[in-house]
VOZAKE-357544 format. One record per residue (C-alpha): residue number from 1; residue in three letters; x, y, z. Coordinates in steps of 0.5 Angstrom, whole numbers, padded with zeros to 4 digits, always signed. Each point is the difference from the previous one (the first is absolute). Example, Ala and Ser with C-alpha at 12.3 -4.5 7.8 and 13.67 -1.06 7.14 Angstrom:
<pt i="1" aa="ALA" px="+0025" py="-0009" pz="+0016"/>
<pt i="2" aa="SER" px="+0002" py="+0007" pz="-0002"/>
//
This chain:
<pt i="1" aa="MET" px="+0196" py="+0033" pz="+0225"/>
<pt i="2" aa="ASN" px="+0004" py="-0006" pz="-0001"/>
<pt i="3" aa="ILE" px="-0002" py="-0006" pz="+0004"/>
<pt i="4" aa="THR" px="+0003" py="-0007" pz="-0003"/>
<pt i="5" aa="PRO" px="-0006" py="-0005" pz="+0001"/>
<pt i="6" aa="VAL" px="+0003" py="-0007" pz="+0003"/>
<pt i="7" aa="ASN" px="+0000" py="-0006" pz="-0004"/>
<pt i="8" aa="ALA" px="-0005" py="-0005" pz="-0002"/>
<pt i="9" aa="ALA" px="+0002" py="-0005" pz="+0005"/>
<pt i="10" aa="GLY" px="-0001" py="+0005" pz="+0006"/>
<pt i="11" aa="ARG" px="-0005" py="+0004" pz="-0002"/>
<pt i="12" aa="GLY" px="-0005" py="-0004" pz="+0004"/>
<pt i="13" aa="THR" px="+0003" py="+0001" pz="+0006"/>
<pt i="14" aa="MET" px="+0001" py="+0007" pz="-0001"/>
<pt i="15" aa="ARG" px="-0007" py="+0001" pz="-0002"/>
<pt i="16" aa="VAL" px="-0002" py="-0003" pz="+0007"/>
<pt i="17" aa="ALA" px="+0005" py="+0005" pz="+0004"/>
<pt i="18" aa="ALA" px="-0002" py="+0006" pz="-0003"/>
<pt i="19" aa="TRP" px="-0007" py="-0001" pz="+0001"/>
<pt i="20" aa="LEU" px="+0001" py="-0002" pz="+0007"/>
<pt i="21" aa="SER" px="+0004" py="+0006" pz="+0001"/>
<pt i="22" aa="ILE" px="-0005" py="+0005" pz="-0003"/>
<pt i="23" aa="ALA" px="-0006" py="-0003" pz="+0004"/>
<pt i="24" aa="PHE" px="+0004" py="+0000" pz="+0007"/>
<pt i="25" aa="VAL" px="+0002" py="+0007" pz="-0001"/>
<pt i="26" aa="VAL" px="-0007" py="+0002" pz="-0002"/>
<pt i="27" aa="ALA" px="-0003" py="-0004" pz="+0006"/>
<pt i="28" aa="TRP" px="+0005" py="+0003" pz="+0004"/>
<pt i="29" aa="GLY" px="+0000" py="+0007" pz="-0001"/>
<pt i="30" aa="TRP" px="-0007" py="+0001" pz="-0003"/>
<pt i="31" aa="GLY" px="-0005" py="-0006" pz="+0003"/>
<pt i="32" aa="TYR" px="-0003" py="+0003" pz="+0006"/>
<pt i="33" aa="PRO" px="+0000" py="+0008" pz="-0003"/>
<pt i="34" aa="THR" px="-0004" py="-0005" pz="-0007"/>
<pt i="35" aa="TYR" px="-0005" py="-0002" pz="+0004"/>
<pt i="36" aa="LEU" px="-0002" py="+0006" pz="+0004"/>
<pt i="37" aa="ALA" px="+0000" py="+0004" pz="-0007"/>
<pt i="38" aa="ILE" px="-0005" py="-0005" pz="-0002"/>
<pt i="39" aa="THR" px="-0004" py="-0001" pz="+0006"/>
<pt i="40" aa="VAL" px="+0000" py="+0008" pz="+0000"/>
<pt i="41" aa="ARG" px="-0002" py="+0000" pz="-0007"/>
<pt i="42" aa="PHE" px="-0006" py="-0004" pz="+0001"/>
<pt i="43" aa="GLY" px="-0003" py="+0004" pz="+0006"/>
<pt i="44" aa="ALA" px="+0004" py="-0002" pz="+0007"/>
<pt i="45" aa="THR" px="+0002" py="+0006" pz="+0003"/>
<pt i="46" aa="PRO" px="+0008" py="+0001" pz="+0001"/>
<pt i="47" aa="PRO" px="+0003" py="+0000" pz="+0006"/>
<pt i="48" aa="ASP" px="+0002" py="+0006" pz="+0004"/>
<pt i="49" aa="ARG" px="+0007" py="+0001" pz="-0001"/>
<pt i="50" aa="VAL" px="+0004" py="+0005" pz="+0006"/>
<pt i="51" aa="HIS" px="+0007" py="+0001" pz="+0001"/>
<pt i="52" aa="ASP" px="+0003" py="+0004" pz="+0006"/>
<pt i="53" aa="SER" px="+0007" py="+0002" pz="+0002"/>
<pt i="54" aa="SER" px="+0001" py="-0003" pz="+0006"/>
<pt i="55" aa="ALA" px="+0006" py="-0005" pz="+0000"/>
<pt i="56" aa="ALA" px="-0006" py="-0006" pz="+0000"/>
<pt i="57" aa="GLY" px="-0004" py="+0002" pz="-0005"/>
<pt i="58" aa="ILE" px="+0007" py="+0001" pz="-0005"/>
<pt i="59" aa="TRP" px="+0003" py="-0006" pz="+0002"/>
<pt i="60" aa="HIS" px="-0007" py="-0004" pz="-0002"/>
<pt i="61" aa="GLU" px="+0000" py="+0004" pz="-0006"/>
<pt i="62" aa="LEU" px="+0007" py="-0003" pz="-0002"/>
<pt i="63" aa="ILE" px="-0001" py="-0007" pz="+0002"/>
<pt i="64" aa="LYS" px="-0008" py="-0001" pz="-0002"/>
<pt i="65" aa="PRO" px="-0002" py="-0005" pz="-0006"/>
<pt i="66" aa="TYR" px="+0001" py="+0004" pz="-0006"/>
<pt i="67" aa="GLY" px="+0004" py="+0005" pz="+0003"/>
<pt i="68" aa="ILE" px="+0006" py="+0004" pz="-0001"/>
<pt i="69" aa="VAL" px="+0005" py="-0006" pz="+0003"/>
<pt i="70" aa="TRP" px="-0005" py="-0005" pz="-0004"/>
<pt i="71" aa="THR" px="+0001" py="+0004" pz="-0006"/>
<pt i="72" aa="SER" px="+0007" py="+0001" pz="+0000"/>
<pt i="73" aa="VAL" px="+0002" py="-0007" pz="+0000"/>
<pt i="74" aa="LEU" px="-0005" py="-0001" pz="-0006"/>
<pt i="75" aa="VAL" px="+0003" py="+0005" pz="-0004"/>
<pt i="76" aa="VAL" px="+0007" py="-0004" pz="+0002"/>
<pt i="77" aa="ALA" px="-0002" py="-0006" pz="-0001"/>
<pt i="78" aa="ALA" px="-0004" py="+0002" pz="-0008"/>
<pt i="79" aa="ALA" px="+0008" py="+0002" pz="-0001"/>
<pt i="80" aa="VAL" px="+0003" py="-0006" pz="+0001"/>
<pt i="81" aa="LEU" px="-0004" py="-0004" pz="-0003"/>
<pt i="82" aa="ILE" px="+0000" py="+0005" pz="-0006"/>
<pt i="83" aa="ARG" px="+0008" py="-0001" pz="+0000"/>
<pt i="84" aa="ALA" px="-0001" py="-0008" pz="+0001"/>
<pt i="85" aa="PHE" px="-0004" py="+0000" pz="-0006"/>
<pt i="86" aa="GLY" px="+0005" py="+0003" pz="-0004"/>
<pt i="87" aa="GLY" px="-0002" py="+0008" pz="+0000"/>
<pt i="88" aa="ARG" px="+0006" py="+0004" pz="-0001"/>
<pt i="89" aa="PRO" px="+0000" py="+0006" pz="-0004"/>
<pt i="90" aa="ARG" px="+0005" py="+0003" pz="-0004"/>
<pt i="91" aa="ARG" px="+0003" py="+0006" pz="+0003"/>
<pt i="92" aa="ARG" px="+0000" py="+0005" pz="-0005"/>
<pt i="93" aa="THR" px="-0007" py="-0002" pz="-0002"/>
<pt i="94" aa="ALA" px="-0002" py="+0000" pz="+0007"/>
<pt i="95" aa="TRP" px="+0002" py="+0007" pz="+0002"/>
<pt i="96" aa="ALA" px="-0001" py="+0003" pz="-0006"/>
<pt i="97" aa="GLY" px="-0007" py="-0003" pz="-0001"/>
<pt i="98" aa="GLY" px="-0002" py="+0000" pz="+0007"/>
<pt i="99" aa="ALA" px="+0001" py="+0008" pz="+0000"/>
<pt i="100" aa="LEU" px="-0005" py="+0001" pz="-0006"/>
<pt i="101" aa="THR" px="-0005" py="-0004" pz="+0003"/>
<pt i="102" aa="VAL" px="-0001" py="+0003" pz="+0007"/>
<pt i="103" aa="PRO" px="-0004" py="+0006" pz="-0003"/>
<pt i="104" aa="ILE" px="-0003" py="-0005" pz="-0005"/>
<pt i="105" aa="GLY" px="-0002" py="-0004" pz="+0006"/>
<pt i="106" aa="ILE" px="-0003" py="+0006" pz="+0003"/>
<pt i="107" aa="LEU" px="-0004" py="+0001" pz="-0006"/>
<pt i="108" aa="VAL" px="-0002" py="-0006" pz="-0001"/>
<pt i="109" aa="MET" px="-0003" py="-0001" pz="+0007"/>
<pt i="110" aa="GLY" px="-0003" py="+0007" pz="+0000"/>
<pt i="111" aa="LEU" px="-0004" py="-0003" pz="-0007"/>
<pt i="112" aa="ALA" px="-0002" py="-0006" pz="+0003"/>
<pt i="113" aa="PHE" px="-0004" py="+0003" pz="+0006"/>
<pt i="114" aa="GLY" px="-0003" py="+0006" pz="-0005"/>
<pt i="115" aa="ALA" px="-0002" py="-0007" pz="-0004"/>
<pt i="116" aa="LEU" px="-0003" py="-0003" pz="+0006"/>
<pt i="117" aa="THR" px="-0004" py="+0007" pz="+0001"/>
<pt i="118" aa="ALA" px="-0002" py="-0001" pz="-0007"/>
<pt i="119" aa="VAL" px="-0002" py="-0006" pz="+0000"/>
<pt i="120" aa="SER" px="-0005" py="+0000" pz="+0006"/>
<pt i="121" aa="ASP" px="-0003" py="+0007" pz="-0003"/>
<pt i="122" aa="VAL" px="-0002" py="-0003" pz="-0006"/>
<pt i="123" aa="LEU" px="-0002" py="-0006" pz="+0002"/>
<pt i="124" aa="GLY" px="-0004" py="+0002" pz="+0006"/>
<pt i="125" aa="LEU" px="+0004" py="-0003" pz="+0005"/>
<pt i="126" aa="THR" px="+0002" py="+0002" pz="+0007"/>
<pt i="127" aa="GLN" px="+0007" py="+0003" pz="+0002"/>
<pt i="128" aa="SER" px="+0003" py="+0000" pz="+0007"/>
<pt i="129" aa="ASP" px="+0006" py="+0003" pz="+0002"/>
<pt i="130" aa="TYR" px="+0005" py="-0002" pz="+0003"/>
<pt i="131" aa="LEU" px="-0001" py="-0003" pz="+0008"/>
<pt i="132" aa="TYR" px="+0005" py="+0005" pz="+0004"/>
<pt i="133" aa="SER" px="+0002" py="-0002" pz="+0007"/>
<pt i="134" aa="GLU" px="-0001" py="+0004" pz="+0006"/>
<pt i="135" aa="VAL" px="+0006" py="+0003" pz="+0001"/>
<pt i="136" aa="GLU" px="+0002" py="+0003" pz="+0007"/>
<pt i="137" aa="GLY" px="+0007" py="+0003" pz="+0001"/>
<pt i="138" aa="THR" px="+0006" py="+0001" pz="-0003"/>
<pt i="139" aa="GLY" px="+0003" py="-0006" pz="+0001"/>
<pt i="140" aa="ALA" px="-0006" py="-0004" pz="-0004"/>
<pt i="141" aa="LEU" px="+0000" py="+0005" pz="-0006"/>
<pt i="142" aa="ILE" px="+0008" py="-0002" pz="-0001"/>
<pt i="143" aa="VAL" px="-0002" py="-0007" pz="+0001"/>
<pt i="144" aa="GLU" px="-0006" py="+0001" pz="-0005"/>
<pt i="145" aa="GLY" px="+0005" py="+0003" pz="-0005"/>
<pt i="146" aa="VAL" px="+0004" py="-0006" pz="+0000"/>
<pt i="147" aa="ASP" px="-0005" py="-0005" pz="+0000"/>
<pt i="148" aa="PHE" px="-0003" py="+0004" pz="-0006"/>
<pt i="149" aa="ALA" px="+0008" py="+0001" pz="-0003"/>
<pt i="150" aa="LEU" px="+0000" py="-0008" pz="+0000"/>
<pt i="151" aa="ALA" px="-0006" py="-0002" pz="-0005"/>
<pt i="152" aa="GLY" px="+0005" py="+0002" pz="-0005"/>
<pt i="153" aa="PRO" px="+0006" py="-0005" pz="+0001"/>
<pt i="154" aa="ALA" px="-0006" py="-0005" pz="+0002"/>
<pt i="155" aa="GLU" px="-0004" py="+0001" pz="-0006"/>
<pt i="156" aa="GLU" px="+0004" py="+0000" pz="-0005"/>
<pt i="157" aa="LEU" px="+0005" py="-0005" pz="+0002"/>
<pt i="158" aa="ALA" px="-0005" py="-0005" pz="+0002"/>
<pt i="159" aa="LEU" px="-0005" py="+0002" pz="-0005"/>
<pt i="160" aa="LEU" px="+0004" py="+0001" pz="-0006"/>
<pt i="161" aa="GLY" px="+0007" py="-0001" pz="+0000"/>
<pt i="162" aa="LEU" px="-0001" py="-0007" pz="+0003"/>
<pt i="163" aa="VAL" px="-0006" py="-0002" pz="-0004"/>
<pt i="164" aa="VAL" px="+0004" py="+0002" pz="-0006"/>
<pt i="165" aa="VAL" px="+0007" py="-0003" pz="+0001"/>
<pt i="166" aa="ALA" px="-0003" py="-0006" pz="+0003"/>
<pt i="167" aa="LEU" px="-0004" py="-0002" pz="-0006"/>
<pt i="168" aa="ARG" px="+0004" py="+0003" pz="-0006"/>
<pt i="169" aa="ARG" px="+0005" py="-0005" pz="+0003"/>
<pt i="170" aa="ALA" px="-0005" py="-0006" pz="+0000"/>
<pt i="171" aa="ASP" px="-0001" py="+0002" pz="-0007"/>
<pt i="172" aa="VAL" px="-0007" py="+0003" pz="+0001"/>
<pt i="173" aa="ARG" px="-0002" py="+0004" pz="-0006"/>
<pt i="174" aa="TRP" px="+0000" py="+0008" pz="+0001"/>
<pt i="175" aa="ARG" px="-0008" py="+0000" pz="-0001"/>
<pt i="176" aa="TRP" px="-0001" py="-0005" pz="+0006"/>
<pt i="177" aa="VAL" px="+0005" py="+0004" pz="+0004"/>
<pt i="178" aa="VAL" px="-0004" py="+0006" pz="-0001"/>
<pt i="179" aa="LEU" px="-0007" py="-0003" pz="+0002"/>
<pt i="180" aa="VAL" px="+0004" py="-0002" pz="+0007"/>
<pt i="181" aa="ALA" px="+0002" py="+0006" pz="+0001"/>
<pt i="182" aa="ILE" px="-0007" py="+0003" pz="+0000"/>
<pt i="183" aa="ILE" px="-0003" py="-0005" pz="+0003"/>
<pt i="184" aa="VAL" px="+0005" py="+0001" pz="+0006"/>
<pt i="185" aa="ARG" px="-0002" py="+0007" pz="+0000"/>
<pt i="186" aa="ILE" px="-0007" py="+0001" pz="+0001"/>
<pt i="187" aa="PRO" px="-0003" py="-0004" pz="+0005"/>
<pt i="188" aa="PHE" px="+0003" py="+0004" pz="+0006"/>
<pt i="189" aa="HIS" px="-0002" py="+0006" pz="-0003"/>
<pt i="190" aa="LEU" px="-0007" py="-0001" pz="-0001"/>
<pt i="191" aa="TYR" px="-0002" py="+0004" pz="+0006"/>
<pt i="192" aa="TYR" px="+0001" py="+0006" pz="-0005"/>
<pt i="193" aa="GLY" px="-0006" py="-0003" pz="-0004"/>
<pt i="194" aa="TRP" px="-0002" py="-0005" pz="-0006"/>
<pt i="195" aa="GLY" px="+0003" py="+0006" pz="-0004"/>
<pt i="196" aa="VAL" px="+0007" py="-0003" pz="+0003"/>
<pt i="197" aa="ILE" px="+0000" py="-0004" pz="-0007"/>
<pt i="198" aa="ALA" px="+0003" py="+0006" pz="-0003"/>
<pt i="199" aa="PHE" px="+0006" py="-0001" pz="+0004"/>
<pt i="200" aa="ALA" px="+0002" py="-0006" pz="-0005"/>
<pt i="201" aa="PHE" px="+0003" py="+0006" pz="-0004"/>
<pt i="202" aa="TRP" px="+0005" py="+0001" pz="+0006"/>
<pt i="203" aa="PRO" px="+0003" py="-0007" pz="+0000"/>
<pt i="204" aa="LEU" px="+0000" py="+0000" pz="-0008"/>
<pt i="205" aa="VAL" px="+0004" py="+0006" pz="-0001"/>
<pt i="206" aa="PHE" px="+0005" py="-0002" pz="+0006"/>
<pt i="207" aa="VAL" px="+0002" py="-0007" pz="-0003"/>
<pt i="208" aa="TYR" px="+0001" py="+0003" pz="-0007"/>
<pt i="209" aa="LEU" px="+0004" py="+0005" pz="+0003"/>
<pt i="210" aa="TYR" px="+0004" py="-0005" pz="+0005"/>
<pt i="211" aa="ARG" px="+0000" py="-0004" pz="-0006"/>
<pt i="212" aa="ARG" px="+0004" py="+0006" pz="-0005"/>
<pt i="213" aa="THR" px="+0004" py="+0002" pz="+0006"/>
<pt i="214" aa="GLY" px="+0002" py="-0006" pz="+0004"/>
<pt i="215" aa="ALA" px="+0000" py="+0005" pz="+0006"/>
<pt i="216" aa="ILE" px="-0005" py="+0000" pz="+0005"/>
<pt i="217" aa="TRP" px="+0003" py="+0005" pz="+0005"/>
<pt i="218" aa="GLY" px="-0003" py="+0006" pz="-0003"/>
<pt i="219" aa="LEU" px="-0007" py="-0004" pz="+0000"/>
<pt i="220" aa="VAL" px="+0001" py="-0001" pz="+0007"/>
<pt i="221" aa="LEU" px="+0002" py="+0008" pz="+0002"/>
<pt i="222" aa="ALA" px="-0006" py="+0002" pz="-0005"/>
<pt i="223" aa="HIS" px="-0005" py="-0004" pz="+0005"/>
<pt i="224" aa="THR" px="+0003" py="+0003" pz="+0006"/>
<pt i="225" aa="LEU" px="+0000" py="+0007" pz="-0002"/>
<pt i="226" aa="TYR" px="-0007" py="-0001" pz="-0002"/>
<pt i="227" aa="ASP" px="-0003" py="-0003" pz="+0006"/>
<pt i="228" aa="VAL" px="+0005" py="+0005" pz="+0005"/>
<pt i="229" aa="ALA" px="-0003" py="+0006" pz="-0004"/>
<pt i="230" aa="ALA" px="-0007" py="-0002" pz="+0002"/>
<pt i="231" aa="VAL" px="+0001" py="-0002" pz="+0007"/>
<pt i="232" aa="LEU" px="+0004" py="+0007" pz="+0000"/>
<pt i="233" aa="ALA" px="-0005" py="+0004" pz="-0002"/>
<pt i="234" aa="THR" px="-0006" py="-0004" pz="+0003"/>
<pt i="235" aa="ARG" px="+0003" py="+0002" pz="+0007"/>
<pt i="236" aa="ASP" px="+0002" py="+0007" pz="-0002"/>
<pt i="237" aa="VAL" px="+0007" py="-0002" pz="+0001"/>
<pt i="238" aa="ILE" px="+0001" py="+0003" pz="-0007"/>
<pt i="239" aa="PRO" px="-0006" py="+0003" pz="-0002"/>
<pt i="240" aa="ASP" px="+0003" py="+0000" pz="-0008"/>
<pt i="241" aa="ALA" px="+0003" py="-0006" pz="+0000"/>
<pt i="242" aa="THR" px="-0004" py="-0003" pz="-0005"/>
<pt i="243" aa="ASP" px="+0000" py="+0006" pz="-0004"/>
<pt i="244" aa="ILE" px="+0008" py="-0001" pz="-0001"/>
<pt i="245" aa="ARG" px="-0002" py="-0008" pz="-0001"/>
<pt i="246" aa="ASP" px="-0004" py="+0003" pz="-0005"/>
<pt i="247" aa="TRP" px="+0005" py="+0004" pz="-0004"/>
<pt i="248" aa="LEU" px="+0004" py="-0006" pz="+0000"/>
<pt i="249" aa="ALA" px="-0005" py="-0003" pz="-0005"/>
<pt i="250" aa="ARG" px="+0000" py="+0006" pz="-0003"/>
<pt i="251" aa="LEU" px="+0008" py="-0002" pz="-0002"/>
<pt i="252" aa="ALA" px="-0001" py="-0007" pz="-0002"/>
<pt i="253" aa="LEU" px="-0005" py="+0003" pz="-0005"/>
<pt i="254" aa="LEU" px="+0006" py="+0005" pz="-0002"/>
<pt i="255" aa="VAL" px="+0005" py="-0007" pz="+0000"/>
<pt i="256" aa="ILE" px="-0006" py="-0003" pz="-0004"/>
<pt i="257" aa="ALA" px="+0000" py="+0005" pz="-0005"/>
<pt i="258" aa="LEU" px="+0008" py="+0000" pz="-0001"/>
<pt i="259" aa="VAL" px="+0001" py="-0007" pz="-0001"/>
<pt i="260" aa="ALA" px="-0005" py="+0001" pz="-0005"/>
<pt i="261" aa="VAL" px="+0003" py="+0005" pz="-0004"/>
<pt i="262" aa="ILE" px="+0007" py="-0003" pz="+0001"/>
<pt i="263" aa="ARG" px="-0002" py="-0006" pz="-0003"/>
<pt i="264" aa="LEU" px="-0003" py="+0003" pz="-0006"/>
<pt i="265" aa="ALA" px="+0006" py="+0004" pz="-0002"/>
<pt i="266" aa="LEU" px="+0004" py="-0006" pz="+0001"/>
<pt i="267" aa="ARG" px="-0005" py="-0004" pz="-0005"/>
<pt i="268" aa="LYS" px="+0001" py="+0006" pz="-0005"/>
<pt i="269" aa="ASP" px="+0008" py="+0000" pz="+0000"/>
//
């Protein structure tokens, strides 16, 4: 990924703009969810959430804070900020690399959740499942599916794309970019338990993939497919959805193996 830092004269201003932009979208998108996750981790009872299919219920889910409209506007804002900071990948790299990162991204997320379980078991930490809402009716189920689908664009554009592009444009070193990407990703996932520190693997690899390919759309799609498969299986809409997702992860392993073999062959040529 080729992001040219601004010259020395504008670096200070660019860094202020970068940090303010990141702080703004993180607070906007994950301020209350982070507070809720932390309080739940320290023993608070999570609020009951019931989604019904009445017109009023669906309208509420659309316009409530941290609802679908809220998140959609966040996605647009993050995309605009990425473009403003100069994040425009080369088209060839974007499509070729992006396509490869879809199954690899699914694999990475699966490994991150596996690492969460492993760390929790080894250290004797309590691990909780995702707190699904109570859903009543088809309309509410569709709204829930849309909400889950938006997690990919929201998290990857705001917490990956904006962090990488803005900080690199401000000439912040890659090691600090990775650290920030980890810091903004973990807190709102704390409802899973303290073992969620293992999720550091996820942004670490995603930053690497984004840096190598210059494409973010594949990582967005990977995240979306991962989450949507989870909700479709949980709600018994498509009980085998997670199995299909796992096959995509196996495809990623095949891709990685083939790339390694090809590179080895080229070195010997």
